[in-house]
TITI-305199 format. One record per residue: x, y, z of N, C-alpha, C in turn; residue number from 1; residue in three letters. Coordinates in steps of 0.2 Angstrom, whole numbers. Example, Ala and Ser with C-alpha at 12.3 -4.5 7.8 and 13.67 -1.06 7.14 Angstrom:
BEGIN
+-------+-------+-------+-------+-------+-------+-------+-------+-------+-----+------+
|    nx |    ny |    nz |   cax |   cay |   caz |    cx |    cy |    cz |  nr | rest |
+-------+-------+-------+-------+-------+-------+-------+-------+-------+-----+------+
|    66 |   -28 |    39 |    62 |   -22 |    39 |    66 |   -16 |    39 |   1 |  ALA |
|    64 |   -11 |    35 |    68 |    -5 |    36 |    64 |     0 |    39 |   2 |  SER |
+-------+-------+-------+-------+-------+-------+-------+-------+-------+-----+------+
This chain:
BEGIN
+-------+-------+-------+-------+-------+-------+-------+-------+-------+-----+------+
|    nx |    ny |    nz |   cax |   cay |   caz |    cx |    cy |    cz |  nr | rest |
+-------+-------+-------+-------+-------+-------+-------+-------+-------+-----+------+
|   -73 |   188 |  -168 |   -77 |   184 |  -172 |   -76 |   180 |  -168 |   1 |  UNK |
|   -84 |   175 |  -165 |   -85 |   170 |  -162 |   -83 |   164 |  -163 |   2 |  UNK |
|   -81 |   161 |  -157 |   -77 |   153 |  -158 |   -82 |   148 |  -161 |   3 |  UNK |
|   -82 |   144 |  -162 |   -88 |   139 |  -164 |   -88 |   134 |  -157 |   4 |  UNK |
|   -95 |   133 |  -156 |   -98 |   130 |  -152 |   -96 |   122 |  -150 |   5 |  UNK |
|   -92 |   120 |  -144 |   -91 |   114 |  -145 |   -97 |   109 |  -144 |   6 |  UNK |
|   -95 |   103 |  -143 |  -102 |    99 |  -141 |  -104 |   100 |  -135 |   7 |  UNK |
|   -98 |   101 |  -131 |   -99 |   103 |  -122 |  -102 |   107 |  -121 |   8 |  UNK |
|  -102 |   113 |  -126 |  -106 |   120 |  -124 |  -111 |   119 |  -127 |   9 |  UNK |
|  -115 |   114 |  -130 |  -122 |   114 |  -134 |  -124 |   110 |  -128 |  10 |  UNK |
|  -121 |   104 |  -124 |  -126 |   101 |  -121 |  -127 |   104 |  -113 |  11 |  UNK |
|  -120 |   109 |  -110 |  -120 |   113 |  -103 |  -128 |   120 |  -106 |  12 |  UNK |
|  -129 |   120 |  -113 |  -134 |   125 |  -115 |  -142 |   121 |  -117 |  13 |  UNK |
|  -142 |   116 |  -115 |  -146 |   112 |  -114 |  -148 |   113 |  -107 |  14 |  UNK |
|  -145 |   108 |  -104 |  -140 |   106 |   -98 |  -145 |   112 |   -93 |  15 |  UNK |
|  -143 |   120 |   -94 |  -144 |   125 |   -88 |  -151 |   127 |   -90 |  16 |  UNK |
|  -154 |   123 |   -95 |  -163 |   124 |   -94 |  -169 |   119 |   -90 |  17 |  UNK |
|  -164 |   116 |   -88 |  -165 |   108 |   -84 |  -168 |   111 |   -73 |  18 |  UNK |
|  -170 |   108 |   -71 |  -169 |   110 |   -65 |  -168 |   104 |   -63 |  19 |  UNK |
|  -159 |   104 |   -62 |  -156 |    98 |   -60 |  -149 |   100 |   -62 |  20 |  UNK |
|  -141 |    98 |   -60 |  -138 |    99 |   -60 |  -133 |    95 |   -62 |  21 |  UNK |
|  -126 |    95 |   -63 |  -123 |    93 |   -72 |  -115 |    90 |   -70 |  22 |  UNK |
|  -112 |    86 |   -67 |  -108 |    82 |   -65 |  -104 |    87 |   -73 |  23 |  UNK |
|   -97 |    86 |   -70 |   -93 |    88 |   -76 |   -90 |    79 |   -81 |  24 |  UNK |
|   -93 |    74 |   -79 |   -94 |    68 |   -84 |   -98 |    68 |   -88 |  25 |  UNK |
|  -106 |    69 |   -83 |  -110 |    71 |   -86 |  -110 |    73 |   -90 |  26 |  UNK |
|  -108 |    79 |   -92 |  -107 |    85 |   -98 |  -103 |    80 |  -103 |  27 |  UNK |
|   -99 |    80 |  -101 |   -93 |    76 |  -106 |   -96 |    68 |  -109 |  28 |  UNK |
|   -99 |    67 |  -105 |  -102 |    58 |  -110 |  -108 |    61 |  -115 |  29 |  UNK |
|  -114 |    67 |  -110 |  -116 |    69 |  -117 |  -114 |    72 |  -124 |  30 |  UNK |
|  -108 |    77 |  -125 |  -107 |    78 |  -126 |  -103 |    70 |  -134 |  31 |  UNK |
|   -99 |    66 |  -126 |   -97 |    63 |  -133 |  -102 |    57 |  -137 |  32 |  UNK |
|  -109 |    58 |  -134 |  -115 |    56 |  -136 |  -119 |    59 |  -143 |  33 |  UNK |
|  -118 |    67 |  -143 |  -118 |    71 |  -147 |  -114 |    71 |  -153 |  34 |  UNK |
|  -109 |    69 |  -152 |  -101 |    70 |  -158 |  -104 |    65 |  -161 |  35 |  UNK |
|  -106 |    57 |  -158 |  -108 |    51 |  -162 |  -114 |    53 |  -166 |  36 |  UNK |
|  -119 |    55 |  -163 |  -124 |    55 |  -165 |  -125 |    59 |  -174 |  37 |  UNK |
|  -118 |    65 |  -173 |  -117 |    68 |  -178 |  -115 |    67 |  -184 |  38 |  UNK |
|  -107 |    62 |  -183 |  -106 |    57 |  -186 |  -112 |    51 |  -189 |  39 |  UNK |
|  -113 |    49 |  -184 |  -120 |    44 |  -188 |  -125 |    48 |  -195 |  40 |  UNK |
|  -128 |    55 |  -193 |  -132 |    59 |  -194 |  -128 |    60 |  -203 |  41 |  UNK |
|  -122 |    61 |  -202 |  -114 |    63 |  -210 |  -117 |    58 |  -213 |  42 |  UNK |
|  -117 |    50 |  -210 |  -115 |    43 |  -215 |  -122 |    42 |  -215 |  43 |  UNK |
|  -127 |    48 |  -215 |  -133 |    43 |  -219 |  -138 |    53 |  -223 |  44 |  UNK |
|  -132 |    54 |  -220 |  -130 |    62 |  -229 |  -136 |    67 |  -224 |  45 |  UNK |
|  -136 |    67 |  -218 |  -139 |    71 |  -216 |  -134 |    77 |  -212 |  46 |  UNK |
|  -133 |    86 |  -216 |  -128 |    89 |  -214 |  -129 |    91 |  -209 |  47 |  UNK |
|  -123 |    92 |  -204 |  -121 |    94 |  -199 |  -123 |   103 |  -197 |  48 |  UNK |
|  -129 |   108 |  -201 |  -130 |   112 |  -202 |  -131 |   112 |  -192 |  49 |  UNK |
|  -130 |   121 |  -191 |  -134 |   120 |  -185 |  -141 |   119 |  -180 |  50 |  UNK |
|  -145 |   119 |  -185 |  -151 |   119 |  -182 |  -151 |   111 |  -181 |  51 |  UNK |
|  -150 |   107 |  -186 |  -150 |   102 |  -185 |  -144 |    96 |  -181 |  52 |  UNK |
|  -139 |   101 |  -179 |  -136 |    99 |  -174 |  -139 |    99 |  -169 |  53 |  UNK |
|  -144 |   107 |  -168 |  -145 |   107 |  -160 |  -152 |   102 |  -157 |  54 |  UNK |
|  -152 |    97 |  -163 |  -160 |    95 |  -161 |  -155 |    89 |  -159 |  55 |  UNK |
|  -151 |    87 |  -160 |  -145 |    83 |  -159 |  -144 |    81 |  -153 |  56 |  UNK |
|  -142 |    90 |  -150 |  -139 |    91 |  -145 |  -146 |    88 |  -140 |  57 |  UNK |
|  -151 |    90 |  -143 |  -157 |    91 |  -135 |  -156 |    85 |  -135 |  58 |  UNK |
|  -158 |    79 |  -140 |  -158 |    71 |  -140 |  -152 |    71 |  -135 |  59 |  UNK |
|  -146 |    71 |  -133 |  -140 |    69 |  -132 |  -143 |    73 |  -125 |  60 |  UNK |
|  -145 |    77 |  -123 |  -147 |    83 |  -116 |  -151 |    76 |  -114 |  61 |  UNK |
|  -152 |    74 |  -117 |  -162 |    70 |  -112 |  -161 |    65 |  -113 |  62 |  UNK |
|  -155 |    61 |  -117 |  -154 |    55 |  -116 |  -150 |    53 |  -110 |  63 |  UNK |
|  -147 |    56 |  -112 |  -137 |    55 |  -107 |  -140 |    57 |   -99 |  64 |  UNK |
|  -145 |    60 |   -97 |  -145 |    59 |   -88 |  -148 |    55 |   -87 |  65 |  UNK |
|  -154 |    51 |   -91 |  -156 |    46 |   -88 |  -152 |    39 |   -81 |  66 |  UNK |
|  -146 |    37 |   -90 |  -142 |    32 |   -85 |  -139 |    34 |   -79 |  67 |  UNK |
|  -141 |    40 |   -75 |  -137 |    45 |   -70 |  -143 |    43 |   -65 |  68 |  UNK |
|  -149 |    43 |   -69 |  -153 |    47 |   -61 |  -157 |    40 |   -58 |  69 |  UNK |
|  -160 |    31 |   -61 |  -162 |    27 |   -60 |  -157 |    25 |   -60 |  70 |  UNK |
|  -153 |    18 |   -55 |  -149 |    11 |   -56 |  -153 |     8 |   -61 |  71 |  UNK |
|  -150 |     4 |   -62 |  -152 |    -4 |   -70 |  -156 |    -7 |   -62 |  72 |  UNK |
|  -155 |    -8 |   -56 |  -156 |   -13 |   -53 |  -156 |    -8 |   -46 |  73 |  UNK |
|  -161 |    -9 |   -40 |  -163 |    -6 |   -36 |  -155 |    -7 |   -31 |  74 |  UNK |
|  -151 |    -2 |   -25 |  -147 |    -3 |   -23 |  -144 |    -8 |   -16 |  75 |  UNK |
|  -145 |   -10 |   -13 |  -143 |   -13 |    -6 |  -143 |    -6 |     0 |  76 |  UNK |
|  -145 |   -10 |     5 |  -144 |    -2 |     9 |  -139 |    -2 |    11 |  77 |  UNK |
|  -133 |    -8 |    10 |  -127 |    -9 |    13 |  -126 |    -5 |     5 |  78 |  UNK |
|  -126 |    -6 |     1 |  -120 |     0 |    -7 |  -123 |     7 |    -3 |  79 |  UNK |
|  -129 |     6 |    -3 |  -133 |    16 |    -1 |  -127 |    19 |     3 |  80 |  UNK |
|  -128 |    14 |     7 |  -125 |    18 |    17 |  -117 |    20 |    15 |  81 |  UNK |
|  -114 |    14 |     9 |  -107 |    16 |    10 |  -106 |    20 |     4 |  82 |  UNK |
|  -111 |    20 |    -1 |  -110 |    28 |    -4 |  -110 |    34 |     1 |  83 |  UNK |
|  -115 |    34 |     2 |  -114 |    40 |     8 |  -109 |    42 |    13 |  84 |  UNK |
|  -104 |    36 |    14 |   -99 |    36 |    18 |   -93 |    39 |    14 |  85 |  UNK |
|   -92 |    37 |     8 |   -91 |    40 |     2 |   -90 |    47 |     1 |  86 |  UNK |
|   -96 |    48 |    -1 |   -97 |    56 |     0 |   -95 |    60 |     7 |  87 |  UNK |
|   -97 |    57 |    12 |   -94 |    62 |    16 |   -88 |    62 |    16 |  88 |  UNK |
|   -85 |    58 |    16 |   -75 |    60 |    14 |   -75 |    62 |     8 |  89 |  UNK |
|   -82 |    62 |     2 |   -77 |    67 |    -2 |   -82 |    75 |    -1 |  90 |  UNK |
|   -84 |    74 |     3 |   -85 |    83 |     6 |   -81 |    85 |    12 |  91 |  UNK |
|   -77 |    81 |    15 |   -71 |    83 |    19 |   -66 |    84 |    15 |  92 |  UNK |
|   -67 |    79 |     9 |   -58 |    83 |     7 |   -58 |    89 |     1 |  93 |  UNK |
|   -65 |    92 |     0 |   -68 |    98 |    -4 |   -68 |   105 |     2 |  94 |  UNK |
|   -64 |   102 |     8 |   -65 |   107 |    16 |   -72 |   111 |    15 |  95 |  UNK |
|   -76 |   104 |    18 |   -83 |   107 |    20 |   -82 |   101 |    27 |  96 |  UNK |
|   -87 |   105 |    32 |   -87 |   101 |    40 |   -98 |    97 |    37 |  97 |  UNK |
|   -97 |    91 |    40 |  -101 |    86 |    39 |  -105 |    89 |    43 |  98 |  UNK |
|  -111 |    90 |    45 |  -118 |    90 |    49 |  -120 |    86 |    49 |  99 |  UNK |
|  -127 |    84 |    54 |  -131 |    80 |    55 |  -134 |    79 |    52 | 100 |  UNK |
|  -137 |    73 |    46 |  -142 |    77 |    40 |  -151 |    76 |    43 | 101 |  UNK |
|  -153 |    82 |    40 |  -160 |    81 |    42 |  -166 |    79 |    37 | 102 |  UNK |
|  -162 |    75 |    33 |  -165 |    72 |    27 |  -164 |    64 |    27 | 103 |  UNK |
|  -168 |    61 |    26 |  -165 |    52 |    27 |  -162 |    50 |    21 | 104 |  UNK |
|  -157 |    47 |    23 |  -151 |    44 |    19 |  -148 |    49 |    15 | 105 |  UNK |
|  -148 |    54 |    20 |  -142 |    60 |    16 |  -136 |    59 |    22 | 106 |  UNK |
|  -131 |    65 |    17 |  -125 |    69 |    20 |  -126 |    72 |    21 | 107 |  UNK |
|  -125 |    79 |    26 |  -123 |    83 |    26 |  -119 |    91 |    27 | 108 |  UNK |
|  -117 |    96 |    26 |  -112 |   100 |    26 |  -117 |   103 |    28 | 109 |  UNK |
|  -111 |   110 |    33 |  -114 |   116 |    35 |  -114 |   120 |    29 | 110 |  UNK |
|  -114 |   126 |    33 |  -114 |   132 |    26 |  -106 |   136 |    28 | 111 |  UNK |
|  -103 |   139 |    22 |  -100 |   143 |    25 |   -98 |   149 |    24 | 112 |  UNK |
|   -94 |   149 |    29 |   -94 |   158 |    29 |   -94 |   162 |    26 | 113 |  UNK |
|  -100 |   168 |    23 |   -99 |   172 |    19 |  -105 |   169 |    13 | 114 |  UNK |
|  -106 |   163 |    11 |  -110 |   158 |     6 |  -117 |   159 |     8 | 115 |  UNK |
|  -120 |   155 |     6 |  -127 |   157 |     4 |  -128 |   152 |    11 | 116 |  UNK |
|  -134 |   155 |    13 |  -138 |   149 |    19 |  -147 |   147 |    18 | 117 |  UNK |
|  -148 |   145 |    21 |  -156 |   140 |    19 |  -159 |   141 |    25 | 118 |  UNK |
|  -166 |   139 |    27 |  -167 |   138 |    33 |  -171 |   145 |    36 | 119 |  UNK |
|  -176 |   142 |    40 |  -179 |   148 |    42 |  -174 |   150 |    48 | 120 |  UNK |
|  -171 |   148 |    51 |  -166 |   154 |    56 |  -157 |   155 |    50 | 121 |  UNK |
|  -156 |   154 |    45 |  -152 |   156 |    41 |  -149 |   152 |    45 | 122 |  UNK |
|  -146 |   145 |    47 |  -140 |   142 |    48 |  -142 |   135 |    44 | 123 |  UNK |
|  -145 |   133 |    40 |  -144 |   127 |    37 |  -140 |   127 |    34 | 124 |  UNK |
|  -135 |   122 |    31 |  -132 |   120 |    24 |  -135 |   115 |    19 | 125 |  UNK |
|  -134 |   112 |    17 |  -136 |   107 |    11 |  -133 |    98 |    15 | 126 |  UNK |
|  -137 |    97 |    10 |  -137 |    90 |     9 |  -140 |    84 |     5 | 127 |  UNK |
|  -136 |    81 |     3 |  -135 |    75 |    -3 |  -138 |    70 |    -2 | 128 |  UNK |
|  -142 |    66 |    -3 |  -147 |    61 |    -3 |  -144 |    56 |    -7 | 129 |  UNK |
|  -147 |    50 |    -5 |  -145 |    44 |   -10 |  -149 |    37 |    -9 | 130 |  UNK |
|  -152 |    35 |   -14 |  -157 |    31 |   -10 |  -159 |    25 |   -15 | 131 |  UNK |
|  -164 |    20 |   -13 |  -159 |    13 |   -16 |  -162 |    15 |   -24 | 132 |  UNK |
|  -166 |    19 |   -27 |  -169 |    17 |   -33 |  -166 |    25 |   -34 | 133 |  UNK |
|  -164 |    28 |   -35 |  -161 |    35 |   -36 |  -153 |    38 |   -40 | 134 |  UNK |
|  -153 |    43 |   -39 |  -145 |    44 |   -40 |  -145 |    48 |   -34 | 135 |  UNK |
|  -142 |    54 |   -34 |  -140 |    60 |   -30 |  -144 |    65 |   -29 | 136 |  UNK |
|  -147 |    70 |   -24 |  -154 |    72 |   -25 |  -149 |    77 |   -20 | 137 |  UNK |
|  -152 |    83 |   -21 |  -147 |    91 |   -15 |  -154 |    92 |   -12 | 138 |  UNK |
|  -156 |    94 |    -6 |  -156 |    97 |    -5 |  -158 |   102 |     2 | 139 |  UNK |
|  -160 |   104 |     3 |  -158 |   111 |     8 |  -158 |   104 |    17 | 140 |  UNK |
|  -152 |   107 |    20 |  -153 |   102 |    26 |  -158 |   103 |    32 | 141 |  UNK |
|  -164 |   101 |    29 |  -171 |   105 |    35 |  -173 |    98 |    32 | 142 |  UNK |
|  -181 |   100 |    37 |  -186 |    93 |    33 |  -190 |    91 |    28 | 143 |  UNK |
|  -192 |   100 |    28 |  -197 |   100 |    23 |  -194 |   102 |    15 | 144 |  UNK |
|  -192 |   102 |     8 |  -185 |   107 |     6 |  -188 |   102 |    -1 | 145 |  UNK |
|  -186 |   107 |    -6 |  -187 |   107 |   -12 |  -180 |   102 |   -13 | 146 |  UNK |
|  -181 |    97 |   -20 |  -175 |    92 |   -22 |  -173 |    96 |   -32 | 147 |  UNK |
|  -167 |    95 |   -30 |  -163 |    95 |   -37 |  -160 |    87 |   -38 | 148 |  UNK |
|  -160 |    86 |   -44 |  -157 |    82 |   -45 |  -150 |    82 |   -45 | 149 |  UNK |
|  -144 |    79 |   -43 |  -137 |    80 |   -48 |  -136 |    73 |   -53 | 150 |  UNK |
|  -136 |    73 |   -57 |  -135 |    70 |   -62 |  -127 |    68 |   -60 | 151 |  UNK |
|  -124 |    62 |   -57 |  -117 |    60 |   -56 |  -118 |    53 |   -55 | 152 |  UNK |
|  -111 |    51 |   -58 |  -109 |    42 |   -58 |  -110 |    42 |   -50 | 153 |  UNK |
|  -114 |    36 |   -47 |  -113 |    33 |   -41 |  -107 |    28 |   -41 | 154 |  UNK |
|  -103 |    31 |   -41 |   -94 |    29 |   -38 |   -92 |    32 |   -33 | 155 |  UNK |
|   -86 |    32 |   -34 |   -80 |    38 |   -30 |   -79 |    43 |   -33 | 156 |  UNK |
|   -77 |    42 |   -37 |   -78 |    47 |   -43 |   -81 |    54 |   -45 | 157 |  UNK |
|   -90 |    48 |   -46 |   -95 |    54 |   -45 |   -96 |    59 |   -40 | 158 |  UNK |
|   -96 |    55 |   -32 |   -93 |    56 |   -27 |   -90 |    64 |   -28 | 159 |  UNK |
|   -87 |    65 |   -29 |   -79 |    70 |   -28 |   -83 |    77 |   -33 | 160 |  UNK |
|   -86 |    73 |   -37 |   -89 |    78 |   -41 |   -96 |    82 |   -38 | 161 |  UNK |
|   -98 |    76 |   -34 |  -105 |    77 |   -31 |  -103 |    85 |   -26 | 162 |  UNK |
|   -98 |    81 |   -22 |   -96 |    86 |   -16 |   -93 |    92 |   -21 | 163 |  UNK |
|   -87 |    92 |   -25 |   -88 |    98 |   -30 |   -95 |   103 |   -32 | 164 |  UNK |
|   -98 |   101 |   -33 |  -105 |   105 |   -35 |  -106 |   107 |   -27 | 165 |  UNK |
|  -108 |   105 |   -23 |  -112 |   105 |   -17 |  -104 |   111 |   -13 | 166 |  UNK |
|   -96 |   112 |   -13 |   -94 |   117 |   -11 |   -95 |   123 |   -17 | 167 |  UNK |
|   -95 |   123 |   -24 |   -95 |   128 |   -28 |  -103 |   130 |   -24 | 168 |  UNK |
|  -109 |   128 |   -25 |  -111 |   130 |   -22 |  -113 |   133 |   -16 | 169 |  UNK |
|  -109 |   132 |   -10 |  -110 |   135 |    -5 |  -106 |   142 |    -2 | 170 |  UNK |
|   -98 |   141 |    -8 |   -94 |   148 |    -9 |   -99 |   154 |   -12 | 171 |  UNK |
|  -105 |   150 |   -16 |  -108 |   156 |   -21 |  -106 |   155 |   -28 | 172 |  UNK |
|  -101 |   150 |   -31 |   -97 |   152 |   -38 |  -102 |   149 |   -44 | 173 |  UNK |
|  -110 |   144 |   -39 |  -112 |   141 |   -45 |  -118 |   144 |   -40 | 174 |  UNK |
|  -124 |   148 |   -45 |  -130 |   150 |   -43 |  -132 |   148 |   -38 | 175 |  UNK |
|  -136 |   148 |   -33 |  -141 |   144 |   -31 |  -148 |   141 |   -33 | 176 |  UNK |
|  -148 |   135 |   -34 |  -154 |   134 |   -36 |  -161 |   133 |   -33 | 177 |  UNK |
|  -158 |   134 |   -27 |  -165 |   136 |   -22 |  -168 |   143 |   -24 | 178 |  UNK |
|  -166 |   149 |   -24 |  -166 |   155 |   -26 |  -168 |   157 |   -33 | 179 |  UNK |
|  -163 |   154 |   -38 |  -165 |   155 |   -45 |  -166 |   152 |   -48 | 180 |  UNK |
|  -171 |   146 |   -45 |  -178 |   144 |   -51 |  -183 |   144 |   -48 | 181 |  UNK |
+-------+-------+-------+-------+-------+-------+-------+-------+-------+-----+------+
């Protein structure tokens, strides 16, 4: 018999369909929102059947990341530089080697031995950018690249979550978003 799906399972299912990466705290936040929606729906006489919960999960999964993608007010250049410094420290704490970033307003890391690599020469690592009007953006550390949003708080804890996601991609634990999408 299958164990019942949790709110976090339902949110991860919806997030898995999107071209983005999500920090654990964002999954937890969206799951809490789903739980609150389900309680409110029940208070209004709506049954918590799987179809209904699925629709509510979709709402929670689509609405929650918005608060992590764009700040309510643009960050100053100083704030962006400070957060990129915090991200570099989080990369180092995760055992990653800092590289020169080819990406404007980015913090870059070298690939890990035995892990995936990118770029025309197979030596490019990854870079995460942060701009005054955006959240975290993952890119291959080269001048032209695709971009994947990483939905995570732009905080010290969020930077640690971003570093963990990047490390997971570099080790191959998380599927390479640049090859699998």
